[in-house]
N, C-alpha and C positions, 0 to 999 in steps of 0.2 A: 504493498499500497504505499504511494507517494504521499510524502509529507506534505501538507495544508503550509502555507503561507502564511504570516499572522493575520491578515486581514479576514481570509475564509477561515481560519480555527476559530479566531472569537467572534466572526457568524457563528458556526457550527454548534459552536460551545454555548451562545447565545439561545438557540433554536432547541439543544438537544434540555437546555435546563428549565425553559421556560417551558415545552413538552412536557415535561417530567410533573412539573408546579402544576400547571392548570388543565392539563387533558385538552389541550384548548392546539389545534393549526395555528401554528405562528409567524404574523406577519412583518412587513419590511418594518412597517412603521416602530411594531414591537422591539424589533432589533436593533433600530436605529436610536433607539432612544434608551436602550439596557448597555449598549458595548459600550460607548463612549467613545467611539473611534474617530467623531469627527469628521465625519465625509456625511454625503446628502443621501437620502433614501435611493435615489435612482440608483445610488453607487452600492448599496448593500444590495436591490433589486438583482441588480447584475453579478452579484457577488452569489447570490442565493440559487441565480438561473446556473452559475457554474457547477455547482455545488449538485442542483440536480441531475448535470449531465454527469457528472462525474458519479452519482448511484448513493452520492451521503445521505440527502433527505430526499423528500418525493412531496408531491402534491393529490392530497385525498381526492380533491374535487376541482375545478378550474376557478372558482370562485373564494375557496381557501387558500389561506396559509400556508407553511408547510411541516410537515414532520419528519422526524430522525428516522432512516431506515438501518438495519442490520448492522449495514455498512459504516454508517452516521455514528450509531451506539458503538461501535467497534472501535473504529479511529478516536473517539470521546476517551473511551474504558483505557485504551494504549497511550494516549499525549497529554488529554486535556484534564483527566478527572483526579490525576495526580495520588497522594496518600491524604485522602479526608480524613478530618476527626469528629469524632463525635461529640458532642454538647457535655459539658459538665457534668448533667445531672445523669444520662443514659451509662457516662464511665461509672461515675458514681455506683449505678444501680449494680453494673454488671461487678465490680470490687468485689461491693456488698455481699452479693447473690453466693459469690465462692469464696467469700471470707468467712461467713457463718453455716456453709453448706458440711453437714454431719448424714445425710443420706447413703445410704447404698445405691451402690454403681446403677442399678438400672432406677432407681428412682433419681438419680442426679443427671441421668443422659435424657429421661423425660423430661426432667426442669427445666436442665439447659435447652431446649430445643422450644419449651414453652419462652424461655426467657429472651432468647434470640428470636423469638416471631413478633414478642411486646417491643425491643428495641427497634424491629424494622417495619412492621407492620406486612410482613409477607408473611406465607409459610417457611419453617424453617425445619429440617433433618438434623439428625447428629447420628450418625453410625458410631455402634460400638466397637472396640479392638476384635479381630477374627481371634476367638479364644485360642484356638489351637496353636497362633503365631506367639502368646504370649509365654512371660517366664515364670514359674513357679517360686516364689519368696520361699514360703515356708509350708511344709505338710506336716502333718497329726491325725494319730487316731485315737480318740476317745469313746473306754469303754463308759453307756451310756447303763445298761441291764446286763445281766450273764450271759445275752444270745445277742446283745444289741450293741453295735459301736457305731460312730460318729466318723466318718471321714471327714476331713475338712484340708482344703489347699488354698492360701491366698497368693494371688495372682500380681504379676506388675502391673497392669491395668488396675490397681486399685481394688477389682471384686473378690469378693471371699467365696469360694463354691463349698459347697457339705452336701454329704449326702448318708443318710442311715444305713446301713447295714443289716440284715437280719441271717444269722446265724442257724442251721438244727440241732449243735452243739453247744452247751455254755464255754465261754472264751474265760479263762481264769485273767487277774490284774496284771500277772505277770507276764504272759502272752499277748495283752493285748499295749504293754508297755514295750516289748520287743517288738511288735508289730511298727510300733508308732517312729522307734526309731529307726527301722529299718527303711520306713515308707517315707519319711524325711530324707534317708541317704538317697533312696533314689530317685525320689524327684525335686527335692532341694536345688534351682542355679540352673533348673535345666531346661528347657520349651517343652511346655503341654504337649505338642503333639507326639513329641521324643518318646515319653516316661509314660503316660496311661496304661496303655497295654503293651505288656512284653513280654520279657522272661520274670519269673517267680522269682530270682537274684538276681544282685551285681554281683561281677567275679570280685571277692573277697571281703563281700555284705557279713553279719555277725548274725550267723545261725543259734549260736547257743545251746537250750537245753531243748526246744521245742521247733525243730526246722521245719517238720512239716505244717503243723500246726501253722505258724509262724507264716511264715509262705503264704498258705493259703486265705489265713485274714488281709494280707499286704494283696496280693492279687485281687481278691472278691473286693475287697475297697478301690482301687484302680478302674477295675471293668464297671463299677457301682457309678464312679465318678463318672466314666466316659461315657456309658449311658447319657446321664443327666444331660453333660455338656452336648451331645448329638442332639439328644434333644431339643435343646435353646440357642442352640447356633447360630438360627435365622432369627432369634429373638429381638437382637440387638438392631433395632432399628426406630428411632422413634418422631413424631411428628409431632410438631405445637401450631398450633395458626391455622388448622388444615381450611376452616370458616372461610379466612380471608380469600383465597382465592374465587370462593364464590361469591364475596364482595367486590371483585377487579374484575366483575365481567364483562365488565361494561369497554376494559382496554383489551378485550379480547376478540376478532372479527371471525374467522374458524375454527376457533378452538373451542371442544365441548369442557366446561368446567366441569360436569359432573363424571370425564373421562379424567380430567386430569385428576380427581378425588379419588376415583375409584385406582387410579397410579398409584398415590401416594399408600395405596393401602398394599400395594403389591411389592413388600419389602423385599424379597430378592430379588427383583428385576431391578429394581430403580437404587438399593444399594451396590448392583453389580455395575449399574450407568455410571456412576458416583462415581466407581473406585477407577472405572477407564476414562475419563474425564480427569479426573483429581495430578496437578502437578506437584511440584515440590514446595510449593506455596500457594498464593491467592490466586485459585483458577475464576476467569469467567468466560460464561460458556453462553453466546447470544443467538436468540432465535433459529434462524436456520444453520446455525451451527451444530446444533442437537441434532444428535442420528433417529434420533425416535419421535415421530412424526406427529405426537400428541404434543412435542414440546415447542412445537415451531415457530410457537410468539412466546413462547418465556424464556427466561435465562437461570441460569443459577452461578451462583456466586458459593464457591467452595474452599476450605481450608483444612489439610490435616491436622490434627494435634499428636503431640509428642508426648510420649509417656518414657520417665528418664532415657531420654535422650533419641527414643524409637519411635518410628510410625505406631499411630493407637487407632484413631478412626479419622472420621472427617465429620464436620461441620457444615450446614451450608442453607442457602436461602434459595427460593424458588418463587418468580413472582414472573409478571408480563415485561415485556420489553422494556416498556415506561417505566422501569426503576430509577430510584435515586440511588445508582452505582455508588458514590461516593458514601453515603452511607452506610449502606450494602456491605461492600471492603472493610471500612472501619469496625461496625459491628464483628462481622464474621471473624476479621483478623483478632478482633479483640477476646470475644469469646472464645476461639479455637486456641488461646494461647493460657487463658485462663482458666479453660478446664485440662489442660495438658500439663499445668504446676499443681492442681488439686491431685490431680491422677496420680501424679510424682511422689507424693510427700507419703 
C-alpha cells in the first residue's frame, strides 16, 4: 500500500474518525472544518475524489458524503491511529479489576471478557490456555477416605485441576503418602501433555514398600485427571457482551447478526480462527481480510497474553468495521498485559 501524502492522510483520518463517531457519511465541509489544513473545500473535494479513486473511501449514494472502505481502515490502523491511550477512568477500571481479582481460573477469564466488553462497547472474547501445553507447577495426592483420594495439579496458567479417584480396596495413609511423593516426582516441572498418562514409574522413582499399590494409585490418578482435562479442554472460551452485536446491527449491511451470535457460540471454530489470525503482538483483522464469510463486515482486534513469559491464550474484541480502533487496541493491549501478570503470580 503506497504511503499517502500528508494532506490525503489528514483527510482520510478525518473521514475515518468522523464516521466512527457519527455513523454518518462525511462531507467535504466537515473535513474542511476539522482538519485545519488551511485549504478550500474545493481542494478537499479533490483530495476526497483521489482517495475514492484509490479505494480508501467510498460514496454510499450520489448525494452522500464518503465512508471509509476496508482499505481505508487498514491504512488508518497501520499509519494514522498510533498507540491510543484509554481514558484514565478506564485504565483505573482495568487495574482495579486485576488488583482485587481472587477468582478461580474459569471465573477470572469469564469476568475478563465482560470487563473488556464494558471498556470497548463491543463483544469481547477470551481464549484460555491450551491445557496440554502448560507446565505442572505442583502435584499432590490427598487421602480423603479409606477408598477415596483427591489428585491435584497446580498449573503454570494459574489454574488448579483436581479429580476424586475411588478405589475398590482401602488405601492406607502410607500408600497415599508414597503415591503423592511419586506423583509430584513424575509431574512437577513438566508439560501436562507429556506426563498425565504414561509409564507407571519413571526410572529411579522410589517404590518403597508398596510398589504395586503405589504405582496403581499414581496411574489411576493420572488417568482420572487426563479424562477430566479431555472433557473440558474445549471449554476455555469466554464471551462477554455478545448482545452488543445485536445492538450494532445498523452497522452491518449484509451480515446477519443472528449468525454472528451463533458463531460466537461455536467456541472451537472461533478459537481456531483466532489462533490462525493471531500474531506476536496486537493483531487487527479488518472486514474482507477475514477468511470467514460471516466476518466480512467485522473487525477483530486480538492480542496474546503471556504466562511466565510463555504464550498463554488470547483476548480480543469483535465488532463492525466502523470501530474505534485506537480505543479497541489500547483496551485489548492493557487487558492482555494485566491478565498475563495476574496468571504469572
